[in-house]
N, C-alpha and C positions, 0 to 999 in steps of 0.2 A: 649493522643497525638492527636492534632487537625487534622493532615493529615490522620491518620489512621481512625478517626471517619468520616472525609469527604469522604474518599474512600469507607468506609462501606456504608455510606448514598447513594453514587452514584452507588453502586453495582460493583465497579471495584477493582482489586487487588492493594495492596500497599506493597511496599518493600523499605525500606530505603537504599539508596546507596550513595556512594561517589566515584566519578571518581578520585578525588585527592588522596585518600588513597587506591583506588582499593578495596573498601569494597562492597561486594555483587553485583558487576557489572556483573560478569559472571553468577551468580545465577539468577539475574533479567533477563538477556538476555535469558537464557535457559528457564526460566519460561514463558516469553512472547512468545518465539517461540513455545514452547509446547502447549500453549493455542491457538495460531493461527492455528497450525497444527490440533489440535483436533476440533476446530471450522470449519475449512475447510473440514475435513474428515466427519463431520456430515451433511454437506450440499450435496444435490444431485449433481452429476457430470454434468458439462455442456457438451452438445453435441458438441464435437470438430471435428466431421466428416466433416461437411461442415459449415463454418462460415456464418452468415447472411450477405447478401449483400443489400446495399441501392442504389437506383438510384440517380445519381448526375447530375444535369443540368449544362452545361457549354457552353462556346463559344470558338471557335478556336482562337488561338493566331496568330497574323500576324507575320510572320517570315521575318526579314530583311536580305538581302543578304550580306551586308558588316558588318564587325566586329565593335562593339562598336559605332554604329551610333545612333543618337537620333531622 
């Protein structure tokens, strides 16, 4: 099968599915979510205590007193 060989060559999983027939759709979804969860669990946790801040340069906006004026 060409697609299986291509997936093997690329080092990615392959599962034949059909949304029309509902064949292997749930199994493919569960396999993908499990792989993502495992990949994320193996990475070091990000420090969420204090997010990084970046300075932003800006200019004040002129406020007009009347509504909808140009």
